[in-house]
All heavy atoms as an XYZ file, in Angstrom:
713
protein
N      27.515     -2.247     20.517
C      26.696     -2.982     21.493
C      27.603     -3.494     22.592
O      28.635     -4.062     22.287
C      25.954     -4.076     20.745
C      24.912     -4.743     21.546
S      23.517     -3.599     21.639
C      22.375     -4.621     22.413
N      27.202     -3.332     23.777
C      27.981     -3.833     24.945
C      27.544     -5.252     25.266
O      26.318     -5.544     25.334
C      27.829     -2.922     26.166
C      28.504     -1.585     25.893
C      28.341     -3.567     27.412
C      28.422     -0.657     27.064
N      28.466     -6.123     25.510
C      28.157     -7.510     25.876
C      28.160     -7.653     27.364
O      28.633     -6.781     28.094
C      29.172     -8.476     25.270
O      30.441     -8.183     25.812
C      29.219     -8.349     23.745
N      27.662     -8.778     27.869
C      27.633     -9.011     29.297
C      29.051     -9.140     29.854
O      29.310     -8.761     30.984
C      26.870    -10.319     29.607
O      26.431    -10.953     28.434
C      25.665    -10.054     30.489
N      29.932     -9.664     29.076
C      31.354     -9.790     29.505
C      31.957     -8.415     29.734
O      32.666     -8.206     30.736
C      32.162    -10.548     28.456
O      31.452    -11.760     28.100
C      33.548    -10.913     29.011
N      31.653     -7.493     28.846
C      32.167     -6.124     29.018
C      31.561     -5.453     30.209
O      32.224     -4.697     30.928
C      31.899     -5.305     27.727
C      32.710     -5.761     26.542
C      32.269     -5.090     25.280
O      31.070     -4.799     25.114
N      33.198     -4.832     24.369
N      30.264     -5.683     30.425
C      29.600     -5.085     31.630
C      30.218     -5.623     32.919
O      30.351     -4.915     33.901
C      28.126     -5.371     31.605
C      27.265     -4.534     30.689
C      25.822     -5.002     30.688
C      27.341     -3.087     31.069
N      30.561     -6.895     32.932
C      31.122     -7.503     34.139
C      32.471     -6.928     34.482
O      32.847     -6.914     35.692
C      31.258     -9.030     33.928
N      33.157     -6.382     33.520
C      34.478     -5.791     33.733
C      34.417     -4.361     34.278
O      35.415     -3.843     34.765
C      35.322     -5.823     32.460
C      35.677     -7.202     31.990
C      36.459     -7.174     30.709
C      36.756     -8.582     30.226
N      37.465     -8.563     28.910
N      33.261     -3.731     34.196
C      33.126     -2.363     34.632
C      33.011     -2.269     36.171
O      32.439     -3.165     36.791
C      31.885     -1.699     34.007
C      31.872     -1.541     32.484
C      30.544     -0.991     32.022
C      33.023     -0.654     32.059
N      33.517     -1.177     36.705
C      33.372     -0.954     38.149
C      31.959     -0.478     38.462
O      31.197     -0.131     37.550
C      34.397      0.074     38.616
O      34.037      1.357     38.137
N      31.628     -0.414     39.702
C      30.304      0.024     40.134
C      30.050      1.501     39.746
O      28.960      1.833     39.298
C      30.139     -0.160     41.638
C      28.717     -0.054     42.209
C      27.807     -1.043     41.501
C      28.730     -0.291     43.667
N      31.067      2.333     39.897
C      30.926      3.741     39.505
C      30.713      3.868     38.004
O      29.908      4.687     37.554
C      32.195      4.531     39.884
C      32.292      4.727     41.404
O      31.245      4.636     42.080
O      33.424      4.926     41.879
N      31.416      3.074     37.211
C      31.203      3.113     35.748
C      29.816      2.630     35.353
O      29.186      3.161     34.463
C      32.263      2.265     35.061
C      33.651      2.847     35.180
C      34.724      1.888     34.662
O      34.593      0.660     34.803
O      35.746      2.397     34.193
N      29.282      1.640     36.088
C      27.932      1.157     35.809
C      26.893      2.190     36.150
O      25.939      2.373     35.412
C      27.658     -0.145     36.611
C      28.374     -1.371     36.125
C      28.189     -2.524     37.087
C      27.896     -1.785     34.714
N      27.092      2.939     37.267
C      26.187      4.026     37.617
C      26.203      5.118     36.558
O      25.119      5.645     36.165
C      26.536      4.603     38.966
C      26.088      3.760     40.120
N      24.771      3.509     40.382
C      26.807      3.136     41.058
C      24.668      2.740     41.482
N      25.920      2.488     41.894
N      27.392      5.427     36.083
C      27.496      6.444     35.024
C      26.800      6.006     33.748
O      26.105      6.772     33.102
C      28.980      6.761     34.737
C      29.287      7.794     33.683
C      28.699      9.135     34.052
C      30.766      7.897     33.449
N      26.997      4.755     33.373
C      26.340      4.189     32.206
C      24.799      4.241     32.340
O      24.099      4.620     31.388
C      26.815      2.778     31.940
C      26.255      2.048     30.749
C      26.647      2.770     29.468
C      26.739      0.602     30.702
N      24.324      3.913     33.535
C      22.884      3.944     33.796
C      22.350      5.380     33.633
O      21.296      5.582     33.053
C      22.602      3.426     35.186
C      21.154      3.444     35.571
C      20.929      2.964     36.992
C      19.515      3.168     37.429
N      19.319      2.814     38.819
N      23.073      6.353     34.139
C      22.651      7.752     34.029
C      22.623      8.182     32.564
O      21.725      8.911     32.145
C      23.571      8.653     34.836
C      23.405      8.533     36.325
C      24.432      9.373     37.078
O      25.398      9.881     36.480
N      24.282      9.470     38.382
N      23.622      7.766     31.794
C      23.683      8.118     30.388
C      22.522      7.520     29.598
O      21.914      8.178     28.775
C      25.024      7.704     29.797
C      26.180      8.507     30.314
S      27.802      7.820     29.852
C      27.724      7.790     28.092
N      22.232      6.245     29.893
C      21.090      5.613     29.211
C      19.785      6.284     29.571
O      18.948      6.556     28.687
C      21.065      4.092     29.559
C      19.785      3.447     29.077
C      22.278      3.395     28.940
N      19.571      6.575     30.859
C      18.320      7.217     31.282
C      18.212      8.621     30.655
O      17.131      9.018     30.264
C      18.254      7.299     32.810
C      16.930      7.713     33.345
C      15.805      6.791     32.950
O      15.913      5.589     33.092
N      14.694      7.325     32.424
N      19.309      9.335     30.568
C      19.315     10.646     29.908
C      18.914     10.555     28.456
O      18.136     11.380     27.955
N      19.398      9.548     27.747
C      19.058      9.378     26.350
C      17.564      9.031     26.190
O      16.883      9.522     25.262
C      19.919      8.300     25.688
C      19.660      8.072     24.241
C      19.923      9.291     23.373
O      20.774     10.114     23.744
O      19.295      9.418     22.337
N      17.012      8.194     27.096
C      15.596      7.843     27.058
C      14.766      9.098     27.240
O      13.770      9.344     26.548
C      15.254      6.770     28.073
C      15.904      5.424     27.689
C      13.777      6.637     28.255
C      15.826      4.359     28.740
N      15.161      9.944     28.208
C      14.417     11.172     28.477
C      14.503     12.138     27.291
O      13.477     12.816     26.959
C      14.932     11.862     29.749
C      14.602     11.080     31.000
O      13.692     10.263     30.978
N      15.362     11.283     32.047
N      15.640     12.227     26.661
C      15.784     13.111     25.474
C      14.904     12.661     24.350
O      14.294     13.492     23.672
C      17.247     13.149     24.999
C      18.145     13.931     25.893
O      17.672     14.761     26.689
N      19.453     13.680     25.830
N      14.822     11.365     24.123
C      13.973     10.870     23.016
C      12.478     11.118     23.345
O      11.720     11.399     22.427
C      14.250      9.367     22.805
C      15.588      9.161     22.164
C      15.794      7.735     21.769
N      17.136      7.506     21.285
C      17.579      6.415     20.735
N      16.748      5.393     20.638
N      18.807      6.328     20.288
N      12.133     10.965     24.611
C      10.719     11.225     25.004
C      10.396     12.702     24.809
O       9.302     13.062     24.320
C      10.475     10.848     26.461
N      11.323     13.609     25.151
C      11.129     15.026     24.933
C      10.980     15.347     23.437
O      10.127     16.134     23.055
C      12.247     15.860     25.540
C      12.196     15.976     27.037
O      11.127     15.698     27.609
O      13.221     16.310     27.640
N      11.815     14.733     22.614
C      11.730     14.952     21.172
C      10.379     14.449     20.647
O       9.808     15.096     19.755
C      12.890     14.260     20.430
C      14.214     14.938     20.731
O      14.256     16.095     21.139
N      15.288     14.227     20.491
N       9.901     13.355     21.171
C       8.639     12.803     20.728
C       7.503     13.735     21.066
O       6.581     13.931     20.299
C       8.405     11.409     21.386
C       7.166     10.703     20.903
S       7.116     10.331     19.148
C       8.428      9.164     18.996
N       7.587     14.417     22.223
C       6.535     15.327     22.659
C       6.371     16.471     21.641
O       5.280     16.907     21.368
C       6.853     15.872     24.047
C       5.880     16.938     24.486
C       6.116     17.389     25.879
N       7.519     17.579     26.213
C       7.965     18.300     27.171
N       7.109     18.949     27.970
N       9.261     18.419     27.414
N       7.503     16.958     21.119
C       7.411     18.084     20.205
C       7.112     17.688     18.769
O       6.776     18.539     17.934
C       8.737     18.860     20.244
C       8.959     19.491     21.611
C      10.035     19.125     22.381
C       8.046     20.425     22.130
C      10.234     19.702     23.623
C       8.227     20.974     23.392
C       9.323     20.592     24.144
O       9.511     21.160     25.372
N       7.216     16.432     18.432
C       6.926     15.992     17.043
C       5.570     15.348     16.915
O       5.066     15.210     15.777
C       8.014     15.015     16.547
O       8.016     13.848     17.377
C       9.375     15.656     16.525
N       4.946     14.909     18.027
C       3.623     14.316     17.916
C       2.509     15.368     17.858
O       2.602     16.418     18.529
C       3.335     13.452     19.172
C       3.910     12.056     19.190
C       3.489     11.345     20.470
C       3.482     11.237     18.006
N       1.517     15.122     17.058
C       0.362     16.000     16.953
C      -0.893     15.159     17.042
O      -0.911     13.975     16.644
C       0.387     16.725     15.591
C       1.554     17.680     15.495
O       1.790     18.466     16.381
N       2.258     17.595     14.379
N      -1.996     15.734     17.525
C      -3.254     15.004     17.559
C      -3.619     14.531     16.122
O      -3.483     15.276     15.183
C      -4.264     16.016     18.077
C      -3.432     16.932     18.891
C      -2.106     17.042     18.195
N      -4.027     13.280     16.021
C      -4.388     12.702     14.736
C      -3.270     11.856     14.152
O      -3.519     11.090     13.195
N      -2.042     11.908     14.684
C      -0.944     11.095     14.192
C      -1.184      9.616     14.562
O      -1.730      9.296     15.586
C       0.409     11.518     14.787
C       0.899     12.848     14.240
O       0.333     13.293     13.244
O       1.859     13.370     14.819
N      -0.735      8.734     13.667
C      -0.862      7.319     13.892
C       0.454      6.791     14.495
O       1.542      7.095     14.014
C      -1.137      6.576     12.561
C      -1.525      5.154     12.717
C      -1.976      4.574     11.401
O      -2.904      5.113     10.780
O      -1.388      3.579     11.003
N       0.325      6.043     15.609
C       1.499      5.557     16.340
C       1.311      4.091     16.727
O       0.227      3.566     16.674
C       1.779      6.415     17.616
C       2.105      7.851     17.242
C       0.633      6.354     18.572
N       2.438      3.481     17.146
C       2.402      2.171     17.801
C       3.061      2.313     19.146
O       3.826      3.237     19.367
C       3.122      1.098     16.947
C       2.408      0.836     15.642
C       4.544      1.502     16.658
N       2.747      1.371     20.024
C       3.280      1.396     21.401
C       4.208      0.188     21.573
O       3.834     -0.937     21.240
C       2.156      1.351     22.438
C       2.709      1.341     23.841
C       1.225      2.553     22.273
N       5.423      0.416     22.052
C       6.374     -0.646     22.267
C       6.092     -1.323     23.591
O       6.708     -1.046     24.608
C       7.795     -0.095     22.248
C       8.202      0.398     20.926
O       7.804     -0.156     19.926
N       8.996      1.447     20.868
N       5.134     -2.238     23.589
C       4.762     -2.976     24.796
C       4.213     -4.312     24.329
O       3.590     -4.441     23.306
C       3.727     -2.199     25.550
C       3.519     -2.723     26.960
N       2.641     -3.768     27.233
C       4.064     -2.379     28.145
C       2.693     -4.033     28.524
N       3.519     -3.191     29.083
N       4.467     -5.335     25.140
C       4.076     -6.679     24.747
C       2.563     -6.842     24.618
O       2.093     -7.713     23.851
C       4.607     -7.710     25.733
C       4.129     -7.535     27.136
C       4.791     -8.528     28.087
N       4.518     -8.228     29.468
C       3.391     -8.611     30.094
N       2.477     -9.308     29.462
N       3.187     -8.276     31.347
N       1.771     -6.053     25.309
C       0.311     -6.205     25.223
C      -0.290     -5.491     24.019
O      -1.465     -5.664     23.720
C      -0.300     -5.657     26.519
C      -0.071     -6.487     27.741
C      -0.816     -5.947     28.948
C      -0.574     -6.833     30.116
N      -1.332     -6.365     31.320
N       0.496     -4.689     23.328
C      -0.053     -3.932     22.202
C       0.606     -4.329     20.900
O       0.593     -3.510     19.957
C       0.111     -2.415     22.438
O       1.500     -2.149     22.516
C      -0.577     -1.972     23.681
N       1.131     -5.500     20.785
C       1.790     -5.970     19.548
C       0.763     -5.973     18.414
O      -0.308     -6.583     18.534
C       2.447     -7.336     19.744
C       3.592     -7.214     20.726
C       2.908     -7.873     18.397
C       4.231     -8.518     21.113
N       1.077     -5.316     17.334
C       0.201     -5.294     16.176
C      -0.910     -4.272     16.205
O      -1.658     -4.167     15.230
N      -1.077     -3.551     17.275
C      -2.116     -2.537     17.361
C      -1.607     -1.165     16.944
O      -0.482     -0.804     17.244
C      -2.667     -2.456     18.790
C      -3.501     -3.630     19.215
C      -4.123     -3.341     20.569
C      -5.015     -4.484     21.020
N      -5.656     -4.177     22.286
N      -2.468     -0.411     16.310
C      -2.147      0.943     15.961
C      -3.097      1.890     16.731
O      -4.250      1.558     16.959
C      -2.283      1.162     14.451
C      -1.255      0.416     13.687
C      -1.339      0.706     12.217
C      -0.284     -0.113     11.470
N      -0.376      0.070     10.053
N      -2.523      3.046     17.077
C      -3.299      4.000     17.877
C      -3.255      5.389     17.205
O      -2.359      5.657     16.376
C      -2.682      4.153     19.278
C      -2.705      2.860     20.062
C      -1.692      1.941     19.942
C      -3.779      2.547     20.859
C      -1.707      0.747     20.666
C      -3.841      1.368     21.595
C      -2.792      0.480     21.501
N      -4.207      6.238     17.573
C      -4.232      7.597     17.091
C      -4.035      8.514     18.277
O      -4.636      8.296     19.347
C      -5.606      7.892     16.384
C      -5.687      9.341     16.010
C      -5.810      7.008     15.201
N      -3.207      9.533     18.107
C      -2.912     10.472     19.220
C      -4.127     11.374     19.363
O      -4.593     12.005     18.395
C      -1.678     11.299     18.887
C      -1.430     12.355     19.974
C      -0.438     10.395     18.734
N      -4.627     11.503     20.588
C      -5.725     12.387     20.917
C      -5.210     13.668     21.507
O      -5.559     14.770     21.130
C      -6.756     11.710     21.844
C      -7.840     12.674     22.278
C      -7.311     10.463     21.227
N      -4.249     13.521     22.460
C      -3.687     14.678     23.178
C      -2.274     14.348     23.594
O      -1.980     13.227     24.009
C      -4.544     14.983     24.406
C      -4.091     16.127     25.222
C      -4.955     16.370     26.439
O      -5.980     15.646     26.616
O      -4.626     17.236     27.230
N      -1.366     15.314     23.538
C       0.007     15.158     23.966
C       0.177     15.965     25.235
O      -0.060     17.189     25.266
C       1.009     15.602     22.901
C       2.448     15.421     23.367
C       0.801     14.843     21.608
N       0.634     15.316     26.294
C       0.864     15.968     27.575
C       2.344     16.082     27.811
O       3.149     15.815     26.951
C       0.185     15.169     28.677
C      -1.315     15.007     28.497
C      -1.918     14.156     29.537
C      -3.387     13.946     29.201
N      -4.008     13.017     30.159
N       2.746     16.469     29.010
C       4.172     16.685     29.303
C       4.971     15.398     29.282
O       6.025     15.341     28.682
C       4.328     17.337     30.683
C       5.696     17.796     30.956
C       5.830     18.688     32.149
N       4.789     18.345     33.149
C       5.024     18.239     34.438
N       6.213     18.432     34.914
N       4.054     17.962     35.258
N       4.505     14.348     29.918
C       5.228     13.079     30.003
C       4.511     11.927     29.314
O       5.083     10.878     29.119
C       5.458     12.705     31.476
C       6.368     13.630     32.226
C       7.797     13.411     31.859
C       8.684     14.273     32.714
N      10.092     14.112     32.374
N       3.224     12.108     29.015
C       2.406     11.017     28.450
C       1.588     11.551     27.285
O       1.477     12.785     27.107
C       1.495     10.442     29.518
C       2.194      9.766     30.612
C       1.222      9.157     31.619
C       1.971      8.415     32.698
N       1.058      7.728     33.602
N       1.034     10.650     26.552
C       0.103     11.002     25.476
C      -1.167     10.197     25.656
O      -1.116      8.996     26.035
C       0.722     10.740     24.111
N      -2.268     10.789     25.309
C      -3.549     10.082     25.343
C      -3.769      9.498     23.942
O      -3.784     10.227     22.934
C      -4.681     11.075     25.682
C      -6.065     10.457     25.822
C      -6.151      9.413     26.934
C      -7.099     11.539     26.082
N      -3.896      8.187     23.890
C      -4.016      7.466     22.619
C      -5.346      6.790     22.537
O      -5.891      6.315     23.551
C      -2.927      6.433     22.461
C      -1.477      6.897     22.592
C      -0.518      5.715     22.413
C      -1.183      7.987     21.603
N      -5.923      6.677     21.335
C      -7.150      5.993     21.101
C      -6.877      4.823     20.140
O      -6.175      4.980     19.152
C      -8.105      6.994     20.404
C      -9.502      6.485     20.196
C     -10.356      7.570     19.610
O     -10.300      7.773     18.358
O     -11.068      8.249     20.372
N      -7.407      3.680     20.517
C      -7.263      2.491     19.669
C      -7.993      2.690     18.376
O      -9.129      3.158     18.351
C      -7.854      1.282     20.439
C      -7.449     -0.047     19.811
O      -7.001     -0.035     18.631
O      -7.609     -1.076     20.501
N      -7.340      2.381     17.242
C      -7.990      2.609     15.935
C      -9.171      1.679     15.695
O     -10.092      2.055     15.075
C      -6.932      2.374     14.817
C      -6.041      3.540     14.637
C      -5.209      3.376     13.398
C      -6.046      3.735     12.199
N      -5.302      3.867     10.962
N      -9.129      0.484     16.282
C     -10.221     -0.487     16.083
C     -11.382     -0.255     17.025
O     -12.535     -0.566     16.717
C      -9.660     -1.914     16.263
C      -8.659     -2.328     15.279
S      -9.372     -2.244     13.603
C      -7.938     -2.468     12.616
N     -11.079      0.241     18.208
C     -12.109      0.475     19.219
C     -12.037      1.938     19.646
O     -11.209      2.327     20.478
C     -11.863     -0.449     20.416
C     -12.916     -0.309     21.489
O     -13.889      0.424     21.345
N     -12.738     -1.047     22.548
N     -12.912      2.766     19.131
C     -12.866      4.235     19.384
C     -13.125      4.584     20.866
O     -12.870      5.679     21.286
C     -13.896      4.947     18.499
C     -13.616      4.817     17.052
C     -12.361      5.585     16.639
C     -12.145      5.462     15.146
N     -10.898      6.010     14.719
N     -13.649      3.651     21.634
C     -13.940      3.898     23.008
C     -12.813      3.535     23.975
O     -12.862      3.829     25.132
C     -15.222      3.176     23.452
C     -16.414      3.609     22.669
C     -16.987      2.804     21.703
C     -16.960      4.892     22.852
C     -18.074      3.233     20.954
C     -18.047      5.297     22.126
C     -18.605      4.478     21.185
O     -19.673      4.893     20.444
N     -11.761      2.918     23.419
C     -10.596      2.536     24.227
C      -9.511      3.619     24.137
O      -8.991      3.851     23.094
C     -10.040      1.185     23.749
N      -9.284      4.265     25.241
C      -8.269      5.323     25.316
C      -7.252      4.956     26.387
O      -7.600      4.419     27.440
C      -8.906      6.669     25.623
C      -9.674      7.213     24.460
C     -10.107      8.634     24.687
N     -10.638      9.170     23.463
C     -10.969     10.417     23.306
N     -10.854     11.253     24.328
N     -11.441     10.864     22.178
N      -6.000      5.290     26.110
C      -4.912      4.926     27.034
C      -3.976      6.101     27.224
O      -3.629      6.780     26.248
C      -4.116      3.745     26.474
C      -4.964      2.558     26.139
C      -5.445      2.316     24.842
C      -5.343      1.643     27.117
C      -6.195      1.243     24.548
C      -6.119      0.540     26.814
C      -6.535      0.348     25.515
O      -7.332     -0.731     25.231
N      -3.497      6.307     28.462
C      -2.414      7.256     28.736
C      -1.117      6.431     28.648
O      -0.923      5.489     29.383
C      -2.527      7.821     30.152
C      -3.427      9.065     30.138
O      -3.263      9.901     29.254
N      -4.273      9.158     31.142
N      -0.219      6.825     27.746
C       1.004      6.067     27.520
C       2.210      6.987     27.616
O       2.196      8.113     27.128
C       0.951      5.437     26.078
C       2.223      4.658     25.827
C      -0.262      4.576     25.909
N       3.257      6.502     28.289
C       4.502      7.258     28.388
C       5.094      7.512     26.994
O       5.078      6.642     26.130
C       5.505      6.492     29.257
N       5.586      8.730     26.815
C       6.148      9.137     25.499
C       7.308      8.246     25.112
O       7.568      8.056     23.884
C       6.545     10.581     25.528
C       5.406     11.580     25.656
C       5.942     12.962     25.841
C       4.534     11.513     24.416
N       8.044      7.699     26.053
C       9.207      6.852     25.743
C       8.806      5.519     25.131
O       9.649      4.850     24.523
C      10.043      6.634     26.967
O       9.315      5.968     27.959
N       7.507      5.150     25.153
C       7.067      3.886     24.621
C       6.416      4.029     23.238
O       6.055      3.073     22.617
C       6.047      3.232     25.543
C       6.507      2.807     26.932
C       5.347      2.241     27.726
C       7.610      1.768     26.777
N       6.329      5.268     22.743
C       5.606      5.537     21.533
C       6.567      5.683     20.335
O       7.603      6.333     20.432
C       4.783      6.819     21.677
C       3.722      6.640     22.760
C       4.127      7.231     20.350
C       2.939      7.892     23.092
N       6.181      5.069     19.205
C       6.897      5.227     17.921
C       5.892      5.593     16.855
O       4.778      5.073     16.839
C       7.612      3.947     17.518
C       8.913      3.706     18.253
O       9.552      4.702     18.656
O       9.297      2.565     18.405
N       6.345      6.458     15.962
C       5.462      6.826     14.823
C       5.367      5.625     13.848
O       6.274      4.912     13.668
C       6.068      7.999     14.066
C       6.010      9.276     14.799
C       6.693     10.332     13.924
N       6.334     11.635     14.409
C       5.237     12.297     14.026
N       4.453     11.750     13.147
N       4.940     13.461     14.527
N       4.211      5.561     13.192
C       4.038      4.585     12.142
C       4.648      5.184     10.884
O       4.391      6.347     10.517
C       2.544      4.290     11.886
C       2.325      3.389     10.712
C       1.954      3.654     13.144
N       5.414      4.377     10.179
C       6.106      4.865      8.973
C       5.254      4.638      7.755
O       4.437      3.846      7.575
C       7.422      4.195      8.831
C       8.369      4.607      9.931
C       9.651      3.754      9.919
C      10.557      4.212     10.997
N      10.327      3.676     12.277
């Protein structure tokens, strides 16, 4: 884990490189999620407004997934794949 003190010591070019690496890892994980999600899978969304809610995958798109709230079958949401985690 990088601390704020370590970040302060990095040059601007090193910070840009670090940002690109982090964004690349986020994109890779979203791509992996796209290929492992199937309609009917139970997932959670990493967002402060959805704490404790479970969703069911309705459709998986290129960058987002259509999710249905388990408690309210009429509530559907398009959510970025990078925010989705499978329920264990």
